[in-house]
LUMMI-92563 format. One record per residue (C-alpha): x, y, z. Coordinates in Angstrom, 1 decimal. Each point is the difference from the previous one (the first is absolute). Layout:
BEGIN
east | north | up
X | Y | Z
...
END
This chain:
BEGIN
east | north | up
6.7 | 254.6 | -85.4
-0.3 | -4.0 | -0.1
-3.8 | 0.4 | 0.9
-0.1 | 2.0 | -2.7
1.9 | -1.8 | -2.9
-2.6 | -2.9 | 0.7
-2.8 | 2.4 | -0.6
1.3 | 0.9 | -3.0
1.1 | -3.3 | -1.2
-3.3 | -1.4 | 0.8
-2.3 | 2.7 | -1.7
2.5 | -0.2 | -3.1
-0.7 | -3.9 | -0.1
-3.5 | 0.8 | 0.6
0.0 | 2.3 | -3.2
1.3 | -2.5 | -2.2
-2.4 | -2.9 | 0.8
-1.2 | -1.4 | -2.8
-3.8 | -2.0 | 0.0
0.8 | -4.1 | -1.1
-3.6 | 1.1 | -1.8
-2.4 | 2.9 | -0.1
-3.6 | 0.3 | -0.9
-1.0 | 3.3 | -1.4
-4.3 | 0.3 | 0.1
-2.1 | 2.6 | -1.6
-2.4 | 1.8 | 2.1
-2.8 | 1.3 | -2.0
-1.3 | 2.1 | 2.7
3.6 | 1.4 | 1.5
1.3 | 0.8 | -3.3
2.5 | -1.5 | 1.3
2.1 | -2.9 | -0.1
1.2 | -2.8 | 3.0
3.6 | -1.5 | 0.3
-0.9 | -3.6 | 2.1
3.0 | -1.7 | 1.0
-1.7 | -3.3 | 0.0
2.9 | -2.4 | 1.4
-0.7 | 2.6 | 3.7
-3.6 | 0.2 | -0.9
-0.3 | 3.6 | 0.4
-0.8 | 2.6 | -2.0
3.3 | 3.1 | -0.6
-1.3 | 2.8 | -1.4
-3.0 | 1.4 | -1.6
0.9 | 2.3 | -3.4
-2.3 | 2.3 | -1.5
0.3 | -0.4 | -3.6
-3.1 | 1.9 | -2.0
-3.9 | -0.6 | -0.4
-1.6 | -3.5 | -0.3
3.2 | -1.9 | 0.0
-1.2 | -4.1 | -1.4
1.7 | -2.0 | -2.1
4.2 | -0.4 | 0.9
2.6 | -1.9 | -1.5
3.4 | -0.1 | 0.1
2.7 | 0.1 | -3.1
1.6 | -2.8 | -0.6
3.4 | 1.1 | 1.5
-2.2 | 1.1 | 2.9
1.5 | 3.9 | 0.1
-3.1 | 1.3 | -0.6
-3.7 | 0.2 | 1.2
-2.7 | 0.0 | -2.5
-3.1 | 1.2 | 1.7
-3.4 | 1.3 | -1.7
-1.0 | 3.3 | 1.4
-3.8 | -0.5 | -1.3
-1.4 | 3.3 | 0.7
3.7 | 1.9 | -0.8
-0.3 | -1.7 | -3.6
3.4 | -1.3 | 0.0
2.2 | -2.8 | 0.8
2.6 | 1.1 | 2.3
3.7 | -1.1 | 0.1
1.7 | -0.4 | 3.2
3.5 | -1.0 | 1.4
-0.5 | -2.6 | 2.0
3.0 | 1.0 | 2.2
-0.7 | 3.4 | 0.6
-3.9 | 0.1 | -0.5
-0.1 | 2.7 | -2.2
-2.2 | 0.6 | -2.9
2.8 | 0.4 | -3.1
-2.5 | 0.0 | -2.7
-3.8 | 0.1 | -0.9
-1.1 | -2.2 | -3.5
-2.8 | 1.3 | -2.3
-2.2 | -2.9 | 1.0
-3.7 | 1.2 | -1.4
-2.9 | 1.1 | 2.6
-0.3 | -1.7 | 2.8
2.0 | -2.9 | 0.1
-0.2 | -2.8 | 2.5
1.8 | -3.3 | -0.9
2.7 | -0.4 | -2.2
2.2 | -3.2 | -1.4
4.2 | 1.0 | -1.2
1.7 | -2.8 | -2.1
2.7 | -2.0 | 1.5
2.6 | 1.5 | -1.8
-0.6 | 3.5 | 1.4
-1.0 | 2.0 | -3.3
-3.4 | 0.3 | 0.1
-3.1 | 1.1 | 2.2
-3.7 | -1.3 | -1.2
-2.6 | 2.0 | 2.2
-3.4 | -0.1 | 0.3
-2.3 | 3.2 | -0.4
-3.2 | -1.2 | 1.3
-1.8 | 3.1 | -1.0
0.9 | 0.4 | -3.6
0.0 | -3.6 | -0.4
3.1 | -0.6 | -1.7
4.0 | -1.1 | 1.0
2.2 | 2.3 | 0.0
3.8 | -1.0 | -1.1
3.0 | 1.4 | 2.1
3.7 | 0.1 | -1.6
1.7 | -0.5 | 3.1
3.9 | 0.7 | -1.3
-1.4 | 3.9 | -1.2
-3.0 | 0.1 | 2.6
-2.7 | 1.0 | -2.9
-3.1 | -1.3 | -1.1
0.2 | -1.6 | -3.4
-3.4 | -1.5 | -0.8
-3.5 | -0.6 | 1.1
-1.9 | -3.2 | -0.3
-3.5 | 0.3 | -0.4
-1.7 | -3.0 | 2.0
-3.4 | -0.9 | 1.8
-2.3 | 2.0 | 2.9
2.5 | 0.7 | 3.1
2.9 | -1.8 | -0.2
1.5 | -0.8 | 3.4
2.5 | -3.3 | 0.0
2.9 | -0.7 | -2.3
2.4 | -1.8 | 0.1
3.2 | -1.0 | -2.6
0.9 | -3.5 | -0.7
3.8 | -0.9 | 1.2
1.1 | -0.4 | -3.6
-1.4 | 4.0 | -0.3
-2.0 | -1.5 | -3.4
-3.4 | 1.0 | 1.5
-1.5 | 2.9 | 2.2
-3.4 | -1.1 | 1.0
-2.6 | 2.6 | 1.2
-3.3 | -0.9 | 2.0
-2.9 | 1.9 | -0.9
-2.1 | 0.4 | 3.3
-3.6 | 0.7 | -2.1
0.8 | -2.0 | -3.7
0.9 | -2.7 | 2.1
2.8 | -1.0 | -1.8
4.0 | -0.7 | -0.3
1.5 | 2.2 | -3.0
3.2 | -2.1 | -1.3
2.5 | 3.2 | -1.2
2.4 | -1.4 | -2.2
3.6 | 1.6 | 1.7
1.7 | 1.1 | -3.1
-2.9 | 1.4 | -1.9
-2.2 | 1.6 | 2.7
-2.8 | -1.7 | -1.7
-3.3 | -1.8 | 1.3
0.5 | -3.7 | -1.2
-2.4 | -1.7 | 2.2
-3.1 | 0.4 | 2.5
-0.9 | -2.8 | 2.4
-3.7 | 0.1 | 1.7
0.5 | -0.3 | 3.1
-2.4 | 0.4 | 3.4
-1.4 | 2.8 | 1.3
2.7 | 3.6 | 1.0
3.0 | -1.8 | 0.1
2.1 | 1.3 | 2.0
3.7 | -0.8 | 0.1
2.1 | -2.3 | -2.4
3.2 | -2.4 | 0.9
2.2 | -2.2 | -2.8
1.3 | -2.9 | 1.5
3.8 | -0.3 | 0.3
0.5 | -2.0 | -3.2
-2.3 | 2.5 | -1.8
-2.9 | -2.9 | -0.7
-2.4 | 1.2 | 1.9
-1.7 | 3.3 | 0.6
-2.3 | -0.1 | 3.1
-2.6 | 2.6 | 0.4
-2.3 | 1.2 | 2.5
-3.8 | 1.0 | -0.5
-1.1 | 1.8 | 3.2
-3.8 | -0.3 | -0.6
-0.2 | -3.6 | -0.5
2.0 | -1.2 | 3.1
2.6 | -1.2 | -2.5
3.5 | -0.8 | -1.9
0.7 | -1.5 | -3.1
3.0 | -1.5 | -1.6
0.4 | 1.1 | -3.8
2.4 | -2.3 | -2.6
2.3 | 2.8 | -1.1
0.8 | -2.5 | -3.0
-4.2 | -0.1 | -1.2
-1.1 | 3.3 | 2.4
-2.8 | -2.0 | 1.0
-1.1 | -0.6 | 3.9
1.2 | -3.9 | 0.6
-1.4 | 0.3 | 3.9
-2.5 | 2.1 | 1.9
0.8 | -0.5 | 4.1
-3.0 | 1.4 | 2.0
0.2 | 1.3 | 3.5
-2.5 | -0.3 | 2.9
0.8 | 0.1 | 3.6
-2.5 | -1.5 | 2.8
-1.5 | 2.7 | 1.9
0.8 | 2.9 | -2.5
-2.8 | 1.5 | -2.1
1.3 | -0.6 | -3.6
-0.3 | 3.5 | -0.9
3.0 | 0.6 | 2.1
2.0 | -2.1 | -2.2
1.5 | 2.4 | -2.0
3.3 | -1.1 | -1.8
2.5 | 2.3 | -0.7
4.5 | -0.5 | 0.3
1.3 | -3.3 | -1.1
3.2 | -1.3 | -0.2
2.0 | -3.7 | -0.7
3.1 | -1.1 | 1.3
2.4 | -1.0 | -2.3
-0.1 | -3.4 | 0.6
-3.4 | 0.2 | -0.9
-1.1 | -2.3 | 2.8
-2.4 | 3.0 | 1.3
-1.8 | 3.0 | -0.2
-1.2 | 2.4 | 2.1
-3.4 | 2.1 | -0.6
-1.1 | 2.8 | 1.6
-3.8 | 0.2 | 1.1
-0.6 | 3.4 | 0.6
-2.9 | 1.0 | 2.4
0.2 | -4.0 | 0.8
3.1 | 1.6 | 2.3
1.5 | -4.2 | -1.4
2.8 | -0.6 | -1.9
-0.8 | -3.3 | -2.0
2.8 | -2.5 | -0.3
-0.3 | -2.1 | -3.3
1.9 | -3.3 | -0.9
1.2 | 1.4 | -3.3
0.2 | -4.0 | -1.8
-3.3 | -0.8 | 0.5
-2.0 | 3.5 | 0.1
-1.5 | -1.1 | 4.1
-0.2 | 2.8 | 2.6
1.7 | -2.0 | 3.2
-0.7 | 2.8 | 2.2
-1.3 | 3.5 | 0.8
2.8 | 2.1 | 2.3
-1.8 | 2.6 | 2.4
2.0 | 3.3 | -0.8
-1.1 | 4.0 | 0.6
-2.9 | 1.5 | -1.3
-0.4 | 0.4 | -3.9
2.7 | -1.7 | -1.3
1.6 | 2.0 | -3.2
3.2 | -1.5 | -1.1
2.6 | -2.6 | 0.6
3.7 | -0.1 | -0.5
2.6 | -2.2 | 0.9
3.2 | -0.1 | 2.1
3.2 | -0.1 | -2.5
0.2 | -3.8 | 0.6
-3.9 | -0.7 | 0.1
0.3 | -1.3 | 3.7
-2.2 | 2.4 | 1.2
-3.4 | 2.0 | -1.5
-0.6 | 3.9 | 0.4
-3.9 | 1.3 | 0.0
-1.0 | 2.9 | -0.1
-3.3 | 0.5 | 2.5
-1.6 | 3.4 | -0.9
-2.4 | 0.4 | 2.2
1.6 | -1.1 | 3.3
2.4 | 2.2 | -1.4
3.1 | -2.7 | 0.3
1.7 | -3.2 | -1.7
0.1 | -3.3 | 0.8
2.9 | -2.7 | 0.0
-0.4 | -3.5 | -1.2
2.4 | -2.8 | 0.1
-0.3 | -2.2 | -3.4
1.1 | -2.6 | 1.7
-2.2 | -0.6 | 2.5
-2.9 | 2.1 | -1.6
-0.6 | 1.6 | 3.3
-0.1 | 4.1 | 0.6
2.5 | 0.7 | 2.5
0.0 | 3.8 | 0.5
-1.7 | 3.3 | -1.1
1.3 | 3.2 | 0.4
-1.6 | 3.6 | -0.2
1.0 | 2.1 | -2.6
-2.7 | 3.1 | -0.7
-2.9 | 1.0 | -1.9
-1.6 | -2.2 | -2.5
3.6 | -2.0 | -1.4
-0.6 | -1.1 | -3.8
3.2 | -1.2 | -1.7
3.3 | -1.3 | 1.3
3.4 | -1.1 | -0.9
2.9 | -2.2 | 1.0
3.4 | 1.0 | 0.0
3.1 | -2.4 | 0.9
END
C-alpha cells in the first residue's frame, strides 16, 4: 500500500509540473510545433498543427498561440495549456508572417501572393480590412505605441508605413534589396530592417522615416552570397542587436549604440529567426537545415547548446 501510495503521489506531482520557460517552434516540413524546455535543454513533445506552419506569436496574456499555417490559408489559435486549436482566423491566402498590437486587439497578416495586409479584429475573429502594399510583403511589425504598422515588400524593396488608426499608407522608405524582417527598438524611435540580398541591416529613424545607419556584414572565409540577413531583434536596453544571417550559419552581434559588428556566432545551418528569453539573458535561434535551435548566452555572447526539434524549424515564441 505504501509503495502504491508513493507512486500515485509521484505521478500526480509529475503531471502538475509546469516548466519555468517554454519555447514553441514551428516545424515547416513536419506540419507541427515543437515544445522545448530550454532550461533542461530538451524537446518535450511535438504536436501536429497544420500545413506548413511558419509565423508564430503569443497573445499578450500568453494564453494563446497564433500560428500561420500557410498552406491552410489561415492563422490558427492554439490554447497554450491544452495545445488544442480553439479558433481559425480569416487571414487571406498564404499567410507567412504577422504582427499583433500590444493590446492584443488586432493582428496584421502579410499576404505575400496578393500583395496586401489583412487586418484582423481579434475580439471578434474577423477580417476588418485589406491594405494593398508592395510586391511580396513578408516582414511586418507594430510600433510599441501602436501608432504604426510597418510592412516590408521584398520585390518592391520598400517598407510601408501604415497609420494604425486610418489603415492607410502614410509614407514609404526605399531600402536595400529584398527586405526580410523588421524590429522596433523598445523606445519606438528606431526600426531595424534586414536586406537578404545586400548583406546589410538598416536603421531607420521613425520620426523622419529615413535611413540613418547601414550595417554591412562580412565574415572571413564565408562567401558574400551566403550572408543573407533575415531575423533581427534588439534588447530592451538597446545595447545589442542580433541578426540571423541565413546560410552563413551565423548570428551577428551588433553594438546597438555604435552600430559596429562585434562578433559572429556560429549556430546551426540556415538560421532563420530569433527570440529572447523573458529576461533576455538568453537568445534562441531556429536553424532550418540542421533541424535544431541554438541557445546563446547574451552576457558572454557564446552559443551554449543546440537542441534537435524536427524538420525545418522556422519561427519561435517563448512563454514564461
